[in-house]
Phi, psi and omega in degrees: 000127179240124182265121189246129177253121177257142171240121183219146179295328179213156180205179179310139013272012169296135178254119178193168182302312181296317180295320178296316181298315179297320177300312182293322179294312179303315181293325179292319178302312181297321179296332178268010173096010178250106182298145180222145179228143175244123171258126186210179178273143177273087188295329178228146182299330183292342177282132181295146179291322176242136188208171174219130185224116183052037179085352180269127176285137179236123179242113184257138186243155177285165014266162174263171179103155178289170177120139183292337185286346182299327180288341174273321183291340182283345189305311179303312181295322181292318177297319177298316181297320178296317181298323181285331182272344190303318186298338183254014182227162182246342184215140172251126178245122183251116178265107183104118185257347187298313183253314188279337191309296185297308178305318183290326180296317180294315179301321178298318182295315180297328179272351181077026181257136171295145188241134175247127176252138182227098179301144181264335182224168174294148170092001181287332183262333177263359173094347185294338177295337183271340188245356183305128179077001182269130182293341184267006186303322185272354184265196185300319180298321179293319179293321178297314182300316182291330174297315179296322178298319178297318178298316178299318180301327179296330175280314181301330181298351176281351177297149183293326184206154172238139175246128176252134181270351180217163181290327177296317180292322173303311182294327178294317178298313178299321180293339177278005176097008182277130181300142185301326184288348177260009180245121180248129172272106180227091179298154173299136177258158176230159176280103184286359172268318176294314177262098186222155177299150177257146171288169177300319179296314178298316180297315177302314179296320178295317179297321176299314184292325182273354180070036181271149182282165176287171181100186181279130185242120171264144182227142170238136174236137180144183182282147182267081189234158172300139180097348177276356177076017190283329179299311176296329177297318177295321177295318178297319179300316180299329182283347178272121182303140180298341180285346181285081177061019181059044185306128175233162180230137173244126176255111185255111182141181184216165176227347181313131176089355180252146192292335181258017186294140173238014183303312179299318178298319180293323180292321177298312183297320182290343179274350184281160179304135183102336177238346186303125178084358181259352182240129176250129176258110186276339185076196178283125181226149175274315181274068186294334182296334179295321179290320176297316181288345176270348186271169177262324175202167186249148178226133189220082189269025182308142181279336172204143185202129176301309175213296183099080182297333178298322179295319179295318178301318181293318178301315181298333176278003177079024179265131169290152186229148167252125182217161179284144179280078183205153174050221180279357177302326181289343174284338185258315182268121172266108187304125179081354181244316178240356182172193183231133176259139180230161177287137180304133173077003182269099185295321180298315175300315180299319179298315182299315180295319176302315182292322182301316181279329180296329189259000188227089181298323182295319178292322176300321178295317182296311179297322183295323181294321179289326179298316179300317180297319176301316179299318181286325181286323192244341190229029178290132186298321185293326179291316176302313182299318178301317182289324174298311184296320179295320177297312182297317180294321176301316184287325182292340181284350180219134187255153182300328183292343183258356181265153178290151180288141174279142174286148176298147180292144180301128175078002184276343182062038185286131178282171177306147183291155175308326179295318180294321180289332178287000000 
C-alpha cells in the first residue's frame, strides 16, 4: 500500500482537463488499495473544507473567491495542510510548479516525503509560461525573469521525480538539467470504454436528445478561457460558407467565475450576423462523452496546451480533430492521419481545415479510425495508472532523509538544497 498526497491549485468541482485527470487517478488509486488525499484551494465558501470524492479525501484551504491571485494567497495554508497530512502519506505529488513547486518541495523535505513534480503547462521550466504574450519578453526584464527561473530550477531539481504529460514537457524538463532517469513520460489516460465511437443510430439519438441541429457538427470541449483560441475559432467558423454541409459548432464547457473567462465575449460574438444560429453553448456538463459521440469532428484551437485531455477523449470517441501545432497536441494528432494540425492563432488555416472536414465525410471516417487507434495505443487509462502506481511505490520505498545528498550540477550555480537548509 502506498499513500499518496496530491497538492493542486484547483480540483473538483472545478472542471478542466487537469482536474478531471487528478480525480480519475485518485479514485483509481483508492480502488486499488492505495489511499489518496488532495490538498487544494477552496474556491468558493459553499465548498466544504473537508470532503470525500470517489473515496479520495479532499482538504480545501483558503482563500475563497475568484481571481488569479488566489493560487498565491493559498500558499501558507497549503504548506500547513501538507505538513499536517504528511505523517499519514508516503509520497507528495505537486501538480504545477509555477507557484506551488518550491514551497511544496520544502514542505516535503521538512516532512521527509519524496516529492514528485508535475508541470501542468508548457513553459513552466523554461520560463516561457511567465512571458507568453508579454511585449517585454525579449528585453532586459525578460532576461532577468529567465535568470530567476534558472535559479529556481536548481532548487526544483532536488525533487525525486518529474512527471511529464507530453514529449515537449519532457524535453523541457530535461533541458532544465534534470537527469533523464528522473523524468517519466506519462500522458493522461482516458477510459476508452466510456469514450467510444457511436454508431449512426446512436449519434442520431444523442443529437435528438441534446437538441442539436442537423448538418455537420464540430465540437469543442473544455473551459472557455483566454488562450484556448476560441475567439479565432468563431472568426474561422464565420469564414466557412454556411452551405458547406451546414457546418455548426458546439462549445461544451464554461468560463463563468474564472479570471480568464471569455464566455461572455464569445456569446456576444456568436449572436452577431454571420454566426447567429450556428453556435450552441452547452455550458458545464458531466456527461461530455454524449456531446463527443454526437459530433462529426473535434476542434481544439488552443494557443498553448500541456496535452489536452479533451483531445484524447475525442480521439477515443473516434473523432478526427483539428488542433494547433503546439505543446502536447502534436502527441495526439498525427497530421493527415488522425486529424489536421494548423498554426496557433492562424484563422485562415483554421477556416480551411474546418471546411476540409465539413465537406468530406469519407475523410472524416478514415481519420477517425486512426484517432481511435491512437487513443487506445498511447492513452489508455489503465496503462497510465500502472505507470503512476509503479513510480509511487518505487519512491515510497526510499525516503529523502536516507539518500545521499546530490552534488550541484557543474556550472549551474546551484544553492544548497532545501534538505540541507532544513
